[in-house]
MARKOLNU-947298 format. One record per atom (N, C-alpha, C): x, y, z; residue in three letters; atom name; chain; residue number from 1. Coordinates in pm, whole numbers, plus 50000, padded with zeros to 5 digits. Atoms other than C-alpha are relative to their C-alpha. Example, Ala and Ser with C-alpha at 12.3 -4.5 7.8 and 13.67 -1.06 7.14 Angstrom:
2
+-------+-------+-------+------+------+-----+-----+
|    px |    py |    pz | type | atom | mol | seq |
+-------+-------+-------+------+------+-----+-----+
| 50089 | 49881 | 50000 |  ALA |    N |   A |   1 |
| 51230 | 49550 | 50780 |  ALA |   CA |   A |   1 |
| 50090 | 50120 | 50000 |  ALA |    C |   A |   1 |
| 49918 | 49881 | 49994 |  SER |    N |   A |   2 |
| 51367 | 49894 | 50714 |  SER |   CA |   A |   2 |
| 49923 | 50109 | 50073 |  SER |    C |   A |   2 |
+-------+-------+-------+------+------+-----+-----+
This chain:
86
+-------+-------+-------+------+------+-----+-----+
|    px |    py |    pz | type | atom | mol | seq |
+-------+-------+-------+------+------+-----+-----+
| 49880 | 50079 | 49981 |  UNK |    N |   A |   1 |
| 72960 | 41735 | 85577 |  UNK |   CA |   A |   1 |
| 50118 | 50079 | 49943 |  UNK |    C |   A |   1 |
| 49884 | 49924 | 50049 |  UNK |    N |   A |   2 |
| 73294 | 41908 | 85553 |  UNK |   CA |   A |   2 |
| 50099 | 49910 | 49926 |  UNK |    C |   A |   2 |
| 49903 | 50070 | 50083 |  UNK |    N |   A |   3 |
| 73592 | 41809 | 85343 |  UNK |   CA |   A |   3 |
| 50073 | 49890 | 50079 |  UNK |    C |   A |   3 |
| 49930 | 50096 | 49917 |  UNK |    N |   A |   4 |
| 73769 | 41630 | 85630 |  UNK |   CA |   A |   4 |
| 49916 | 49874 | 50021 |  UNK |    C |   A |   4 |
| 50089 | 50115 | 49980 |  UNK |    N |   A |   5 |
| 73467 | 41406 | 85698 |  UNK |   CA |   A |   5 |
| 49986 | 49917 | 49873 |  UNK |    C |   A |   5 |
| 50006 | 50073 | 50127 |  UNK |    N |   A |   6 |
| 73448 | 41318 | 85329 |  UNK |   CA |   A |   6 |
| 50123 | 49913 | 49982 |  UNK |    C |   A |   6 |
| 49877 | 50079 | 50010 |  UNK |    N |   A |   7 |
| 73810 | 41205 | 85338 |  UNK |   CA |   A |   7 |
| 49997 | 49881 | 50095 |  UNK |    C |   A |   7 |
| 50012 | 50110 | 49903 |  UNK |    N |   A |   8 |
| 73742 | 40996 | 85648 |  UNK |   CA |   A |   8 |
| 49907 | 49892 | 49946 |  UNK |    C |   A |   8 |
| 50094 | 50098 | 50057 |  UNK |    N |   A |   9 |
| 73442 | 40828 | 85480 |  UNK |   CA |   A |   9 |
| 50062 | 49925 | 49883 |  UNK |    C |   A |   9 |
| 49933 | 50066 | 50113 |  UNK |    N |   A |  10 |
| 73645 | 40758 | 85165 |  UNK |   CA |   A |  10 |
| 50104 | 49902 | 50050 |  UNK |    C |   A |  10 |
| 49900 | 50089 | 49941 |  UNK |    N |   A |  11 |
| 73922 | 40607 | 85377 |  UNK |   CA |   A |  11 |
| 49934 | 49875 | 50058 |  UNK |    C |   A |  11 |
| 50072 | 50114 | 49941 |  UNK |    N |   A |  12 |
| 73673 | 40386 | 85564 |  UNK |   CA |   A |  12 |
| 49954 | 49904 | 49891 |  UNK |    C |   A |  12 |
| 50047 | 50085 | 50110 |  UNK |    N |   A |  13 |
| 73526 | 40258 | 85237 |  UNK |   CA |   A |  13 |
| 50117 | 49924 | 49937 |  UNK |    C |   A |  13 |
| 49882 | 50063 | 50058 |  UNK |    N |   A |  14 |
| 73873 | 40187 | 85099 |  UNK |   CA |   A |  14 |
| 50050 | 49888 | 50091 |  UNK |    C |   A |  14 |
| 49955 | 50102 | 49905 |  UNK |    N |   A |  15 |
| 73970 | 39996 | 85415 |  UNK |   CA |   A |  15 |
| 49904 | 49881 | 50002 |  UNK |    C |   A |  15 |
| 50097 | 50110 | 50004 |  UNK |    N |   A |  16 |
| 73647 | 39793 | 85408 |  UNK |   CA |   A |  16 |
| 50019 | 49916 | 49875 |  UNK |    C |   A |  16 |
| 49975 | 50072 | 50125 |  UNK |    N |   A |  17 |
| 73717 | 39702 | 85047 |  UNK |   CA |   A |  17 |
| 50127 | 49916 | 50011 |  UNK |    C |   A |  17 |
| 49873 | 50072 | 49982 |  UNK |    N |   A |  18 |
| 74074 | 39602 | 85135 |  UNK |   CA |   A |  18 |
| 49981 | 49879 | 50090 |  UNK |    C |   A |  18 |
| 50027 | 50110 | 49907 |  UNK |    N |   A |  19 |
| 73950 | 39386 | 85424 |  UNK |   CA |   A |  19 |
| 49923 | 49889 | 49929 |  UNK |    C |   A |  19 |
| 50075 | 50102 | 50076 |  UNK |    N |   A |  20 |
| 73699 | 39210 | 85195 |  UNK |   CA |   A |  20 |
| 50092 | 49925 | 49904 |  UNK |    C |   A |  20 |
| 49905 | 50062 | 50094 |  UNK |    N |   A |  21 |
| 73977 | 39145 | 84943 |  UNK |   CA |   A |  21 |
| 50092 | 49902 | 50074 |  UNK |    C |   A |  21 |
| 49913 | 50088 | 49921 |  UNK |    N |   A |  22 |
| 74207 | 38999 | 85210 |  UNK |   CA |   A |  22 |
| 49921 | 49878 | 50046 |  UNK |    C |   A |  22 |
| 50084 | 50111 | 49955 |  UNK |    N |   A |  23 |
| 73921 | 38786 | 85343 |  UNK |   CA |   A |  23 |
| 49977 | 49900 | 49887 |  UNK |    C |   A |  23 |
| 50020 | 50088 | 50115 |  UNK |    N |   A |  24 |
| 73851 | 38647 | 84994 |  UNK |   CA |   A |  24 |
| 50130 | 49924 | 49969 |  UNK |    C |   A |  24 |
| 49872 | 50065 | 50022 |  UNK |    N |   A |  25 |
| 74222 | 38573 | 84951 |  UNK |   CA |   A |  25 |
| 50021 | 49887 | 50102 |  UNK |    C |   A |  25 |
| 49984 | 50102 | 49896 |  UNK |    N |   A |  26 |
| 74232 | 38386 | 85283 |  UNK |   CA |   A |  26 |
| 49904 | 49883 | 49980 |  UNK |    C |   A |  26 |
| 50096 | 50106 | 50028 |  UNK |    N |   A |  27 |
| 73920 | 38192 | 85190 |  UNK |   CA |   A |  27 |
| 50052 | 49908 | 49889 |  UNK |    C |   A |  27 |
| 49944 | 50079 | 50110 |  UNK |    N |   A |  28 |
| 74077 | 38079 | 84862 |  UNK |   CA |   A |  28 |
| 50122 | 49921 | 50046 |  UNK |    C |   A |  28 |
| 49884 | 50072 | 49947 |  UNK |    N |   A |  29 |
| 74399 | 37988 | 85042 |  UNK |   CA |   A |  29 |
| 49955 | 49879 | 50081 |  UNK |    C |   A |  29 |
| 50055 | 50111 | 49923 |  UNK |    N |   A |  30 |
| 74194 | 37774 | 85280 |  UNK |   CA |   A |  30 |
| 49949 | 49889 | 49910 |  UNK |    C |   A |  30 |
| 50048 | 50102 | 50094 |  UNK |    N |   A |  31 |
| 74030 | 37596 | 84984 |  UNK |   CA |   A |  31 |
| 50116 | 49920 | 49943 |  UNK |    C |   A |  31 |
| 49883 | 50069 | 50051 |  UNK |    N |   A |  32 |
| 74371 | 37515 | 84841 |  UNK |   CA |   A |  32 |
| 50058 | 49906 | 50106 |  UNK |    C |   A |  32 |
| 49945 | 50082 | 49892 |  UNK |    N |   A |  33 |
| 74490 | 37385 | 85178 |  UNK |   CA |   A |  33 |
| 49914 | 49876 | 50025 |  UNK |    C |   A |  33 |
| 50090 | 50114 | 49981 |  UNK |    N |   A |  34 |
| 74183 | 37163 | 85216 |  UNK |   CA |   A |  34 |
| 50026 | 49895 | 49892 |  UNK |    C |   A |  34 |
| 49973 | 50094 | 50109 |  UNK |    N |   A |  35 |
| 74246 | 37007 | 84875 |  UNK |   CA |   A |  35 |
| 50137 | 49934 | 50018 |  UNK |    C |   A |  35 |
| 49864 | 50053 | 49988 |  UNK |    N |   A |  36 |
| 74619 | 36966 | 84940 |  UNK |   CA |   A |  36 |
| 50010 | 49897 | 50112 |  UNK |    C |   A |  36 |
| 49988 | 50090 | 49885 |  UNK |    N |   A |  37 |
| 74574 | 36797 | 85278 |  UNK |   CA |   A |  37 |
| 49908 | 49879 | 49988 |  UNK |    C |   A |  37 |
| 50098 | 50108 | 49996 |  UNK |    N |   A |  38 |
| 74256 | 36591 | 85239 |  UNK |   CA |   A |  38 |
| 49992 | 49919 | 49871 |  UNK |    C |   A |  38 |
| 50015 | 50071 | 50127 |  UNK |    N |   A |  39 |
| 74262 | 36502 | 84871 |  UNK |   CA |   A |  39 |
| 50105 | 50052 | 49901 |  UNK |    C |   A |  39 |
| 49894 | 49943 | 50085 |  UNK |    N |   A |  40 |
| 74599 | 36579 | 84709 |  UNK |   CA |   A |  40 |
| 49989 | 49959 | 49853 |  UNK |    C |   A |  40 |
| 50014 | 50043 | 50140 |  UNK |    N |   A |  41 |
| 74513 | 36381 | 84394 |  UNK |   CA |   A |  41 |
| 49908 | 50094 | 49922 |  UNK |    C |   A |  41 |
| 50093 | 49908 | 50067 |  UNK |    N |   A |  42 |
| 74237 | 36631 | 84319 |  UNK |   CA |   A |  42 |
| 50041 | 50146 | 50018 |  UNK |    C |   A |  42 |
| 49953 | 49863 | 49987 |  UNK |    N |   A |  43 |
| 74448 | 36937 | 84393 |  UNK |   CA |   A |  43 |
| 49995 | 50066 | 49863 |  UNK |    C |   A |  43 |
| 50018 | 49938 | 50132 |  UNK |    N |   A |  44 |
| 74369 | 37184 | 84113 |  UNK |   CA |   A |  44 |
| 50133 | 50027 | 49929 |  UNK |    C |   A |  44 |
| 49880 | 49975 | 50079 |  UNK |    N |   A |  45 |
| 74626 | 37205 | 83834 |  UNK |   CA |   A |  45 |
| 50012 | 50149 | 49965 |  UNK |    C |   A |  45 |
| 50004 | 49857 | 50025 |  UNK |    N |   A |  46 |
| 74520 | 37566 | 83770 |  UNK |   CA |   A |  46 |
| 49926 | 50068 | 50114 |  UNK |    C |   A |  46 |
| 50074 | 49927 | 49896 |  UNK |    N |   A |  47 |
| 74394 | 37834 | 84007 |  UNK |   CA |   A |  47 |
| 49849 | 49993 | 49978 |  UNK |    C |   A |  47 |
| 50146 | 50003 | 50010 |  UNK |    N |   A |  48 |
| 74021 | 37832 | 84083 |  UNK |   CA |   A |  48 |
| 49949 | 50113 | 49911 |  UNK |    C |   A |  48 |
| 50045 | 49883 | 50076 |  UNK |    N |   A |  49 |
| 73996 | 38173 | 83919 |  UNK |   CA |   A |  49 |
| 50036 | 49992 | 49853 |  UNK |    C |   A |  49 |
| 49961 | 50011 | 50141 |  UNK |    N |   A |  50 |
| 74150 | 38055 | 83590 |  UNK |   CA |   A |  50 |
| 49877 | 49981 | 49912 |  UNK |    C |   A |  50 |
| 50123 | 50020 | 50076 |  UNK |    N |   A |  51 |
| 73807 | 37939 | 83474 |  UNK |   CA |   A |  51 |
| 49924 | 50132 | 49987 |  UNK |    C |   A |  51 |
| 50069 | 49870 | 50004 |  UNK |    N |   A |  52 |
| 73661 | 38279 | 83562 |  UNK |   CA |   A |  52 |
| 50067 | 50092 | 49899 |  UNK |    C |   A |  52 |
| 49928 | 49917 | 50097 |  UNK |    N |   A |  53 |
| 73932 | 38448 | 83353 |  UNK |   CA |   A |  53 |
| 49961 | 49964 | 49858 |  UNK |    C |   A |  53 |
| 50039 | 50043 | 50134 |  UNK |    N |   A |  54 |
| 73835 | 38240 | 83050 |  UNK |   CA |   A |  54 |
| 49860 | 50047 | 49965 |  UNK |    C |   A |  54 |
| 50139 | 49963 | 50023 |  UNK |    N |   A |  55 |
| 73471 | 38342 | 83092 |  UNK |   CA |   A |  55 |
| 49981 | 50150 | 49980 |  UNK |    C |   A |  55 |
| 50013 | 49855 | 50016 |  UNK |    N |   A |  56 |
| 73541 | 38716 | 83086 |  UNK |   CA |   A |  56 |
| 49990 | 50035 | 49853 |  UNK |    C |   A |  56 |
| 50011 | 49960 | 50141 |  UNK |    N |   A |  57 |
| 73428 | 38879 | 82763 |  UNK |   CA |   A |  57 |
| 50121 | 50080 | 49956 |  UNK |    C |   A |  57 |
| 49883 | 49930 | 50054 |  UNK |    N |   A |  58 |
| 73704 | 39011 | 82542 |  UNK |   CA |   A |  58 |
| 49966 | 50144 | 49958 |  UNK |    C |   A |  58 |
| 50044 | 49867 | 50040 |  UNK |    N |   A |  59 |
| 73500 | 39311 | 82430 |  UNK |   CA |   A |  59 |
| 49871 | 50034 | 50074 |  UNK |    C |   A |  59 |
| 50123 | 49963 | 49929 |  UNK |    N |   A |  60 |
| 73212 | 39508 | 82582 |  UNK |   CA |   A |  60 |
| 49877 | 49932 | 49941 |  UNK |    C |   A |  60 |
| 50124 | 50065 | 50045 |  UNK |    N |   A |  61 |
| 72871 | 39340 | 82566 |  UNK |   CA |   A |  61 |
| 49899 | 50104 | 49955 |  UNK |    C |   A |  61 |
| 50110 | 49913 | 50042 |  UNK |    N |   A |  62 |
| 72577 | 39488 | 82387 |  UNK |   CA |   A |  62 |
| 49890 | 49990 | 50104 |  UNK |    C |   A |  62 |
| 50112 | 49999 | 49907 |  UNK |    N |   A |  63 |
| 72260 | 39570 | 82577 |  UNK |   CA |   A |  63 |
| 49919 | 49871 | 49986 |  UNK |    C |   A |  63 |
| 50076 | 50123 | 50023 |  UNK |    N |   A |  64 |
| 72086 | 39269 | 82417 |  UNK |   CA |   A |  64 |
| 50068 | 49880 | 50066 |  UNK |    C |   A |  64 |
| 49926 | 50110 | 49938 |  UNK |    N |   A |  65 |
| 72362 | 39031 | 82533 |  UNK |   CA |   A |  65 |
| 49987 | 50003 | 50151 |  UNK |    C |   A |  65 |
| 50016 | 49987 | 49855 |  UNK |    N |   A |  66 |
| 72340 | 39166 | 82886 |  UNK |   CA |   A |  66 |
| 49861 | 49956 | 50044 |  UNK |    C |   A |  66 |
| 50136 | 50039 | 49966 |  UNK |    N |   A |  67 |
| 71963 | 39121 | 82889 |  UNK |   CA |   A |  67 |
| 49984 | 49848 | 49994 |  UNK |    C |   A |  67 |
| 50006 | 50146 | 50011 |  UNK |    N |   A |  68 |
| 72000 | 38757 | 82771 |  UNK |   CA |   A |  68 |
| 50062 | 49934 | 50123 |  UNK |    C |   A |  68 |
| 49930 | 50057 | 49886 |  UNK |    N |   A |  69 |
| 72248 | 38683 | 83047 |  UNK |   CA |   A |  69 |
| 49919 | 50020 | 50128 |  UNK |    C |   A |  69 |
| 50082 | 49972 | 49881 |  UNK |    N |   A |  70 |
| 72028 | 38848 | 83311 |  UNK |   CA |   A |  70 |
| 49877 | 49909 | 50004 |  UNK |    C |   A |  70 |
| 50116 | 50089 | 50005 |  UNK |    N |   A |  71 |
| 71725 | 38646 | 83195 |  UNK |   CA |   A |  71 |
| 50039 | 49858 | 50038 |  UNK |    C |   A |  71 |
| 49953 | 50135 | 49967 |  UNK |    N |   A |  72 |
| 71925 | 38320 | 83210 |  UNK |   CA |   A |  72 |
| 50031 | 49988 | 50148 |  UNK |    C |   A |  72 |
| 49967 | 50001 | 49859 |  UNK |    N |   A |  73 |
| 72053 | 38408 | 83555 |  UNK |   CA |   A |  73 |
| 49874 | 49997 | 50085 |  UNK |    C |   A |  73 |
| 50125 | 49995 | 49926 |  UNK |    N |   A |  74 |
| 71703 | 38491 | 83678 |  UNK |   CA |   A |  74 |
| 49928 | 49866 | 49994 |  UNK |    C |   A |  74 |
| 50067 | 50130 | 50015 |  UNK |    N |   A |  75 |
| 71557 | 38167 | 83539 |  UNK |   CA |   A |  75 |
| 50073 | 49895 | 50083 |  UNK |    C |   A |  75 |
| 49922 | 50098 | 49926 |  UNK |    N |   A |  76 |
| 71841 | 37962 | 83689 |  UNK |   CA |   A |  76 |
| 49981 | 50018 | 50151 |  UNK |    C |   A |  76 |
| 50014 | 49978 | 49856 |  UNK |    N |   A |  77 |
| 71808 | 38126 | 84031 |  UNK |   CA |   A |  77 |
| 49858 | 49967 | 50047 |  UNK |    C |   A |  77 |
| 50136 | 50038 | 49964 |  UNK |    N |   A |  78 |
| 71429 | 38077 | 84028 |  UNK |   CA |   A |  78 |
| 49986 | 49848 | 50010 |  UNK |    C |   A |  78 |
| 50002 | 50146 | 49994 |  UNK |    N |   A |  79 |
| 71477 | 37705 | 83952 |  UNK |   CA |   A |  79 |
| 50067 | 49951 | 50128 |  UNK |    C |   A |  79 |
| 49928 | 50041 | 49879 |  UNK |    N |   A |  80 |
| 71730 | 37673 | 84234 |  UNK |   CA |   A |  80 |
| 49919 | 50029 | 50125 |  UNK |    C |   A |  80 |
| 50081 | 49963 | 49886 |  UNK |    N |   A |  81 |
| 71499 | 37851 | 84475 |  UNK |   CA |   A |  81 |
| 49881 | 49905 | 50015 |  UNK |    C |   A |  81 |
| 50116 | 50089 | 49994 |  UNK |    N |   A |  82 |
| 71202 | 37631 | 84384 |  UNK |   CA |   A |  82 |
| 50039 | 49858 | 50035 |  UNK |    C |   A |  82 |
| 49952 | 50134 | 49967 |  UNK |    N |   A |  83 |
| 71416 | 37316 | 84427 |  UNK |   CA |   A |  83 |
| 50049 | 49992 | 50143 |  UNK |    C |   A |  83 |
| 49955 | 49997 | 49862 |  UNK |    N |   A |  84 |
| 71510 | 37420 | 84778 |  UNK |   CA |   A |  84 |
| 50148 | 50026 | 50015 |  UNK |    C |   A |  84 |
| 49857 | 49971 | 49993 |  UNK |    N |   A |  85 |
| 71870 | 37497 | 84692 |  UNK |   CA |   A |  85 |
| 50022 | 50144 | 50042 |  UNK |    C |   A |  85 |
| 49967 | 49863 | 49957 |  UNK |    N |   A |  86 |
| 72037 | 37802 | 84842 |  UNK |   CA |   A |  86 |
| 50119 | 50050 | 49927 |  UNK |    C |   A |  86 |
+-------+-------+-------+------+------+-----+-----+
């Protein structure tokens, strides 16, 4: 693969990432519109992502903390799968 082809591949990946980002933005906008039109009393006072921001760790996690989180996630997903949830 020559240098030009590498640049083309990098550009394609960047564009795919940009398209996914725009799609996620449009999806969130649609969620806001659904709440505003169908149930304005329950329209969120803060953005949906505000909760995610609060959950972000302030400092890097240790390996042990990451392992705990992965175990909890695995157990939770196994329970959901066994209950028929997707």
